[in-house]
PAZA-664419 format. One record per residue: residue in three letters; x, z, y of N, C-alpha, C in turn; chain. Coordinates in steps of 0.001 Angstrom, whole numbers. Atoms other than C-alpha are relative to their C-alpha. Last residue first. Example, Ala and Ser with C-alpha at 12.3 -4.5 7.8 and 13.67 -1.06 7.14 Angstrom:
2
(site 'Ser' (-820 -60 -1190) (13670 7140 -1060) (-770 730 1090) 'A');
(site 'Ala' (890 0 -1190) (12300 7800 -4500) (900 0 1200) 'A');
//
This chain:
190
(site 'Ser' (739 -770 986) (-4293 -17518 -8488) (-1391 -602 -219) 'A');
(site 'Ala' (1418 315 -168) (-1661 -19526 -6703) (-755 677 -1140) 'A');
(site 'Gln' (588 941 944) (1615 -17682 -7155) (-1457 -253 351) 'A');
(site 'Ile' (1308 416 -515) (3932 -15913 -4717) (-541 -1083 -925) 'A');
(site 'Ser' (475 1173 715) (6891 -13907 -6065) (-1397 -331 514) 'A');
(site 'Ile' (1390 -46 437) (8330 -11532 -3489) (-304 -1307 -717) 'A');
(site 'Pro' (621 1281 360) (11994 -10875 -2826) (-1408 218 -549) 'A');
(site 'Met' (-66 252 1443) (12817 -7583 -1138) (-692 -1311 -328) 'A');
(site 'Gly' (-358 1369 337) (13281 -7901 2616) (65 -297 -1485) 'A');
(site 'Asn' (-992 -37 1068) (11416 -4716 3497) (265 -1432 -440) 'A');
(site 'Pro' (471 218 1368) (9557 -5304 6713) (1155 16 -987) 'A');
(site 'His' (-731 1116 597) (11068 -3739 9827) (-461 -197 -1436) 'A');
(site 'Arg' (-58 1166 -880) (9077 -1561 12198) (708 -1219 -591) 'A');
(site 'Leu' (1300 433 -503) (7857 1234 9956) (49 -1330 742) 'A');
(site 'Leu' (842 458 1105) (11012 1721 7879) (-1302 -605 510) 'A');
(site 'Ala' (-624 1199 578) (13221 1831 10998) (-826 -538 -1164) 'A');
(site 'Asp' (209 1182 -835) (10826 4235 12742) (577 -1270 -609) 'A');
(site 'Leu' (425 1119 835) (10801 6734 9891) (-160 -1304 766) 'A');
(site 'Met' (-1159 561 701) (12852 9466 11586) (-342 -1270 -779) 'A');
(site 'Thr' (-891 644 -959) (10138 10233 14154) (1218 -643 -659) 'A');
(site 'Pro' (501 1307 -443) (7634 10882 11358) (943 -736 952) 'A');
(site 'Ala' (925 -175 -1119) (9832 13675 9943) (-467 -1384 458) 'A');
(site 'Ser' (-488 113 -1377) (11425 12737 6666) (-1104 277 1020) 'A');
(site 'Gln' (-613 -1234 -487) (10587 14022 3183) (447 -35 1452) 'A');
(site 'Phe' (801 -1208 116) (8089 11476 1875) (588 1202 733) 'A');
(site 'Trp' (1370 227 -458) (9584 8203 3050) (-798 1304 9) 'A');
(site 'Phe' (-59 29 -1464) (13182 9439 2590) (-1403 -146 589) 'A');
(site 'Gly' (-264 -1373 -438) (12457 10308 -1040) (16 109 1515) 'A');
(site 'Ile' (1210 -805 215) (10877 6876 -1565) (200 1455 430) 'A');
(site 'Asp' (410 -673 -1235) (13747 4960 53) (-1188 939 -182) 'A');
(site 'Ala' (-1120 -819 -479) (15583 3886 -3150) (-364 802 1247) 'A');
(site 'Pro' (-115 -1234 798) (12249 2718 -4609) (1133 921 464) 'A');
(site 'Asp' (-946 193 1098) (11961 282 -1675) (96 1297 -804) 'A');
(site 'Ile' (-1095 -966 2) (8881 969 422) (865 -252 -1231) 'A');
(site 'Leu' (-506 -323 1331) (6597 -1981 1109) (1193 941 131) 'A');
(site 'Leu' (-1290 -644 -184) (4580 -2193 4329) (441 479 -1380) 'A');
(site 'Pro' (-118 -1439 226) (1800 -4550 3339) (1412 482 323) 'A');
(site 'Met' (-216 -265 1420) (1783 -7971 4991) (56 1509 -197) 'A');
(site 'Arg' (-388 -1376 319) (605 -9381 8312) (282 85 -1494) 'A');
(site 'Ser' (-726 -534 -1155) (248 -12871 9882) (413 1463 -175) 'A');
(site 'His' (783 -937 -807) (-698 -14415 6535) (869 568 1110) 'A');
(site 'Tyr' (1283 -322 622) (322 -17152 4083) (-863 927 842) 'A');
(site 'Ala' (728 1245 252) (3274 -18976 5686) (-1398 253 -565) 'A');
(site 'Leu' (630 479 -1229) (4414 -15616 7069) (-805 -1276 -208) 'A');
(site 'Cys' (1437 -303 6) (5075 -14281 3556) (-741 -557 1203) 'A');
(site 'Gln' (617 518 1213) (8511 -15898 3071) (-1522 184 18) 'A');
(site 'Glu' (97 1449 -174) (9586 -15254 6652) (-724 -631 -1188) 'A');
(site 'Thr' (-1293 636 177) (8811 -11584 6132) (-200 -1504 199) 'A');
(site 'Pro' (-403 578 1287) (5514 -10450 7522) (1451 -459 -14) 'A');
(site 'Ser' (-191 1433 -211) (4909 -8049 10397) (568 -597 -1286) 'A');
(site 'Thr' (-1105 277 -910) (3760 -4712 9044) (51 -1506 264) 'A');
(site 'Thr' (-450 1388 -51) (799 -3205 7228) (1118 -139 1025) 'A');
(site 'Leu' (-684 411 -1227) (-3 341 6188) (457 -1445 -120) 'A');
(site 'Thr' (-1344 534 218) (-2595 1245 3563) (589 -444 1327) 'A');
(site 'Val' (-229 1194 -809) (-5532 3521 4393) (1418 -458 -319) 'A');
(site 'Leu' (-1310 596 -216) (-6736 6051 1833) (-71 -1187 948) 'A');
(site 'Gln' (132 1396 -401) (-9603 8441 1214) (1353 -492 486) 'A');
(site 'Ala' (-836 460 -1112) (-9419 11692 -694) (-276 -1472 266) 'A');
(site 'Gly' (-915 1098 293) (-11649 13698 -2991) (831 -369 1214) 'A');
(site 'Asp' (457 760 1165) (-14697 16007 -2861) (895 -1199 -325) 'A');
(site 'Asp' (348 -895 1113) (-13271 18701 -585) (-351 -773 -1264) 'A');
(site 'Phe' (1300 -623 -201) (-11643 16076 1626) (-280 883 -1209) 'A');
(site 'Pro' (575 -850 1044) (-8068 14823 1918) (-1343 586 437) 'A');
(site 'Tyr' (815 -987 -681) (-7311 11871 4228) (-659 866 -1069) 'A');
(site 'Phe' (1265 -403 595) (-4559 9615 2959) (-634 1129 796) 'A');
(site 'Ile' (313 -1354 -442) (-1778 7569 4461) (-1353 355 -601) 'A');
(site 'Gly' (1357 -339 -403) (-221 4497 2937) (-69 1405 565) 'A');
(site 'Ala' (117 -1212 -797) (2979 2676 2134) (-1455 220 386) 'A');
(site 'Met' (592 188 -1323) (2795 93 -631) (-95 1348 703) 'A');
(site 'Tyr' (453 -1286 -520) (5178 574 -3552) (-477 -201 1438) 'A');
(site 'Leu' (-171 16 -1445) (5521 -2695 -5460) (-575 1328 488) 'A');
(site 'Pro' (1037 -363 -965) (5907 -2067 -9146) (430 -307 1430) 'A');
(site 'Gln' (-77 -1416 -335) (8382 -4021 -11285) (-1086 326 1026) 'A');
(site 'Asp' (1137 -732 574) (7422 -7390 -12773) (111 1509 184) 'A');
(site 'Asp' (-507 -700 1185) (10898 -8731 -11870) (-1088 806 -705) 'A');
(site 'Pro' (-403 988 1008) (9445 -11334 -9454) (538 635 -1287) 'A');
(site 'Asn' (-1433 -123 172) (7638 -8491 -7617) (422 -1002 -1078) 'A');
(site 'Ser' (-459 -1020 941) (4150 -9626 -6685) (1520 55 -19) 'A');
(site 'Phe' (-1339 -371 -439) (2113 -11646 -4183) (446 1151 -893) 'A');
(site 'Leu' (-443 -1314 419) (-947 -13305 -5749) (1450 187 428) 'A');
(site 'Tyr' (-1383 -155 461) (-2410 -16255 -3876) (264 1455 -369) 'A');
(site 'Lys' (-398 -1385 215) (-6066 -17326 -3403) (1425 25 -567) 'A');
(site 'Gln' (-784 -220 1217) (-6727 -20815 -2009) (459 1464 -48) 'A');
(site 'Lys' (-1384 -399 -231) (-9494 -21055 587) (670 245 -1345) 'A');
(site 'Arg' (-372 -1376 295) (-12635 -22954 -340) (1460 254 335) 'A');
(site 'Lys' (1106 -934 -182) (-14426 -26041 949) (413 1464 -170) 'A');
(site 'Gly' (1004 -68 1056) (-11437 -28278 1470) (-1017 1091 274) 'A');
(site 'Gly' (941 1113 -75) (-8403 -27718 3572) (-994 101 -1152) 'A');
(site 'Glu' (-804 1189 285) (-5512 -25430 2664) (-869 -1253 42) 'A');
(site 'Asp' (789 1216 -187) (-6943 -22272 4181) (925 -1197 -197) 'A');
(site 'Arg' (-509 918 -1022) (-4938 -19403 2750) (-875 -1230 28) 'A');
(site 'Trp' (635 1311 83) (-6179 -16341 869) (515 -855 1149) 'A');
(site 'Glu' (323 583 -1297) (-4060 -13244 266) (-661 -1359 -246) 'A');
(site 'Tyr' (503 1367 -164) (-3794 -11072 -2806) (-193 -337 1471) 'A');
(site 'Trp' (1145 85 -902) (-1726 -8010 -3646) (-359 -1465 167) 'A');
(site 'Gly' (-17 1031 -1021) (656 -7105 -6435) (-1201 103 924) 'A');
(site 'Ser' (-610 1180 623) (1349 -4977 -9492) (104 -1138 997) 'A');
(site 'Cys' (898 1082 415) (643 -1838 -7510) (810 -1132 -632) 'A');
(site 'Pro' (-699 896 931) (2129 1566 -6781) (-980 -1075 -470) 'A');
(site 'Val' (904 636 952) (241 2902 -3750) (840 -901 -898) 'A');
(site 'Leu' (-394 1338 444) (2461 5315 -1863) (-1044 -497 -986) 'A');
(site 'Cys' (98 268 1435) (1416 8360 122) (569 -1383 -279) 'A');
(site 'Arg' (-490 1317 408) (1848 9994 3507) (-137 -143 -1508) 'A');
(site 'His' (590 505 1244) (-377 12951 4327) (433 -1432 -319) 'A');
(site 'Lys' (177 -984 1074) (1104 15250 6967) (-383 -577 -1357) 'A');
(site 'Ala' (-926 -1128 -71) (2553 13234 9870) (-72 881 -1245) 'A');
(site 'Phe' (-1351 495 215) (810 9985 8941) (1011 1149 -5) 'A');
(site 'Ala' (-139 313 1427) (-2505 11793 8545) (1403 -508 -293) 'A');
(site 'Ala' (-64 -1277 739) (-2083 13326 12009) (164 -248 -1502) 'A');
(site 'Ala' (-1228 -766 -257) (-1185 9980 13610) (97 1290 -817) 'A');
(site 'Phe' (-995 26 1069) (-3877 7775 12000) (1153 991 149) 'A');
(site 'Thr' (621 82 1323) (-7142 7980 13948) (1025 201 -1121) 'A');
(site 'Lys' (619 -1278 359) (-5389 9159 17095) (-556 -1 -1423) 'A');
(site 'Lys' (1466 88 37) (-3189 6049 17219) (-597 1315 -501) 'A');
(site 'Glu' (592 -97 -1335) (436 6629 18263) (-1523 72 -15) 'A');
(site 'Thr' (-319 -1318 -559) (2248 7359 14965) (-678 228 1348) 'A');
(site 'Val' (659 -1063 765) (506 4448 13203) (276 1390 573) 'A');
(site 'Thr' (725 -882 -924) (1502 1984 15950) (-636 1208 -701) 'A');
(site 'Glu' (-700 -94 -1280) (4202 -148 14259) (-666 985 959) 'A');
(site 'Ser' (-1092 -969 100) (2781 570 10799) (685 214 1348) 'A');
(site 'Gln' (-1271 638 -334) (-469 -1200 11636) (1107 1051 27) 'A');
(site 'Ala' (-462 -426 -1315) (-3318 505 9814) (1341 -673 254) 'A');
(site 'Asn' (-1409 147 -365) (-5267 -915 6885) (252 596 1376) 'A');
(site 'Ile' (-790 -61 1228) (-8559 -257 5061) (1501 -55 279) 'A');
(site 'Leu' (-1398 275 -309) (-10849 582 7972) (798 161 -1289) 'A');
(site 'Leu' (-968 -742 795) (-14542 291 7066) (1413 -403 417) 'A');
(site 'Ser' (-365 525 1314) (-16716 -1120 9813) (1034 905 -675) 'A');
(site 'Lys' (1155 663 601) (-18670 -26 12862) (307 -503 -1401) 'A');
(site 'Ser' (-182 1348 540) (-15963 2454 13831) (-1290 -540 -614) 'A');
(site 'Trp' (-12 992 -1075) (-16428 5431 16169) (15 -1435 -515) 'A');
(site 'Ala' (1292 32 -699) (-17503 7844 13421) (-59 -1099 1056) 'A');
(site 'Pro' (110 -963 -1105) (-14413 6994 11357) (-1336 -165 726) 'A');
(site 'Lys' (1012 453 -969) (-15081 5007 8167) (-120 1071 1077) 'A');
(site 'Ile' (595 -1104 -750) (-12094 5241 5826) (-1018 -587 969) 'A');
(site 'Gly' (730 246 -1230) (-10897 2851 3126) (-535 1281 607) 'A');
(site 'Trp' (-678 854 -976) (-9588 2854 -438) (-929 -292 1168) 'A');
(site 'Thr' (888 1113 -299) (-10992 5842 -2323) (661 -816 1098) 'A');
(site 'Cys' (638 63 -1315) (-8142 7999 -3525) (-995 -1154 29) 'A');
(site 'Asp' (906 1132 -142) (-6651 9096 -6848) (-733 103 1326) 'A');
(site 'Gln' (1254 -404 -641) (-3678 11423 -6651) (-853 -1245 142) 'A');
(site 'Gln' (1074 973 -166) (-649 11131 -8912) (-1187 652 712) 'A');
(site 'Gln' (1062 -52 986) (2281 13440 -8427) (-1070 -1022 335) 'A');
(site 'Leu' (890 1158 -29) (5647 13532 -6716) (-1055 174 -1077) 'A');
(site 'Gln' (1 907 1153) (7025 17045 -6534) (-919 -1188 247) 'A');
(site 'Gly' (-1328 555 235) (8040 19243 -3582) (107 -966 -1158) 'A');
(site 'Asp' (-897 -1080 442) (4851 21303 -3695) (1371 -530 -399) 'A');
(site 'Ser' (706 -1274 -13) (2838 18093 -3397) (904 1067 -601) 'A');
(site 'Leu' (-955 -1094 167) (4331 14715 -2511) (-769 1306 157) 'A');
(site 'Val' (-113 -888 -1155) (1801 11965 -3075) (1064 1045 -310) 'A');
(site 'Leu' (-993 -1059 176) (1683 8964 -5402) (70 790 1297) 'A');
(site 'Thr' (-1121 -49 -929) (-1454 6845 -5410) (1001 1044 -473) 'A');
(site 'Ser' (-940 -1088 263) (-4127 5771 -7871) (1187 -108 947) 'A');
(site 'Val' (-1345 483 270) (-6876 3552 -6473) (908 1216 -193) 'A');
(site 'Gln' (-1035 -1004 217) (-10614 4199 -6479) (1329 -675 -325) 'A');
(site 'Glu' (-258 -370 1386) (-12867 1487 -5057) (1119 1034 -60) 'A');
(site 'Thr' (1052 -922 454) (-14246 1330 -1497) (185 402 -1457) 'A');
(site 'Pro' (310 -1182 -811) (-11847 -1561 -699) (-1279 669 -506) 'A');
(site 'Arg' (535 271 -1334) (-11256 -3905 -3626) (-176 1290 795) 'A');
(site 'Leu' (457 -1227 -637) (-9192 -3821 -6818) (-359 -281 1450) 'A');
(site 'Asp' (610 450 -1259) (-8960 -7257 -8458) (-607 1206 716) 'A');
(site 'Leu' (-788 1133 -498) (-6676 -6770 -11480) (-580 -607 1269) 'A');
(site 'Asn' (980 725 -800) (-8115 -3307 -12111) (775 -1130 666) 'A');
(site 'Thr' (-217 1426 -241) (-6290 -1312 -14757) (-1172 -565 782) 'A');
(site 'Gln' (939 855 711) (-6804 2417 -14315) (329 -1457 320) 'A');
(site 'Pro' (1065 679 -754) (-3733 4274 -13124) (-918 -790 -930) 'A');
(site 'Asn' (969 617 908) (-1814 6723 -15312) (-1134 -655 774) 'A');
(site 'Phe' (894 799 -843) (1362 7948 -13631) (-917 -780 -930) 'A');
(site 'Pro' (1138 461 790) (3680 10638 -15014) (-999 -698 918) 'A');
(site 'Val' (1277 -612 -347) (6652 10704 -12636) (-1082 -503 -950) 'A');
(site 'Gly' (146 -1180 836) (10251 10062 -13679) (-1304 740 236) 'A');
(site 'Leu' (88 -1215 -805) (10691 7725 -10719) (-99 1281 -817) 'A');
(site 'Gln' (-707 36 -1283) (11811 4407 -12186) (92 1362 669) 'A');
(site 'Gln' (-1410 354 193) (10875 4915 -15866) (778 73 1312) 'A');
(site 'Lys' (-632 -1079 776) (7621 6786 -15217) (1499 -259 -153) 'A');
(site 'Val' (-121 -1137 -919) (6693 4285 -12495) (674 1175 -708) 'A');
(site 'Ser' (-1021 268 -1017) (7462 1368 -14829) (200 1176 944) 'A');
(site 'Gln' (-1340 24 588) (5558 2674 -17869) (1083 -127 1069) 'A');
(site 'Ala' (-256 -1325 579) (2401 3645 -15979) (1415 78 -563) 'A');
(site 'Leu' (-338 -927 -1084) (2598 459 -13892) (310 1395 -537) 'A');
(site 'Ile' (-1335 337 -507) (2754 -1750 -16999) (418 960 1104) 'A');
(site 'Leu' (-982 -273 1049) (-218 -15 -18629) (1425 -255 495) 'A');
(site 'Gly' (-221 -1407 284) (-2330 145 -15475) (1097 290 -1004) 'A');
(site 'Asp' (-117 90 1451) (-2004 -3440 -14286) (434 1385 -477) 'A');
(site 'Ile' (-511 -1210 630) (-3285 -2937 -10736) (-13 -222 -1513) 'A');
(site 'Ser' (-59 177 1440) (-3753 -6056 -8601) (676 1235 -586) 'A');
(site 'Leu' (-1218 -367 719) (-4811 -5326 -5058) (-134 -356 -1467) 'A');
(site 'Arg' (147 -44 1460) (-7346 -6826 -2672) (1348 314 -626) 'A');
(site 'Gly' (1223 -688 338) (-7858 -6461 1078) (-288 17 -1483) 'A');
(site 'Cys' (-224 -855 1161) (-4315 -7307 2063) (-1227 836 -330) 'A');
(site 'Met' (-1370 -201 425) (-5137 -8741 5415) (16 984 -1144) 'A');
//
C-alpha cells in the first residue's frame, strides 16, 4: 500500500509556498521509494518548516521495514503512539502509486493525484535521531473512488485542517484519523 510517491520538486515548492507561506524545497523524484529521503513539513517552535526524513523504520522486533501505520490504531500501538503524540508531520507530494491486477503478466500501475495539480498532504509521523529522522506515513480506509484499486489509501490532510493536525492533542484528532478525506483524486494509468 502506497509504497511509491511522486515528488515534482518545482511545482511543490511553488504550491506549498503559495498555500501555506512556508519555504519548501524538495528534490524531484517521480518514483520515490522506501529508504529514500523525502521532504516533510513539521511544526517546530510554532512554525511550519521543512525536515527531510528517510522513509521507513525498522524496529528491533520487525523482520521488515515499516513504511505505513494504520491511522485507526496509531494511538494504540506502542511502535507509533509516542511519535504520533509528539512528532506528527505532513508529506507534501504530487501523488502516489498503486498497482492493480488486471490480468496478464504484469500489474497495471496507477498514479493518484490532485486533479488541480495542487499538493496532496499525506499524514505521517517521524522519529528523530542524532543523524536525521525516519518517517512512517499513515493510511486509512479508502474512499469509494480509491477502493477499486486498493484496500487502503494514504491519510490525506486538507490544507484547511493543517493547523488542527499539528496543534491538537492526539485525542482530538479521531475524526481525521478514522474518516478518509473526500477530496477528489485523479487516477491515471502510468
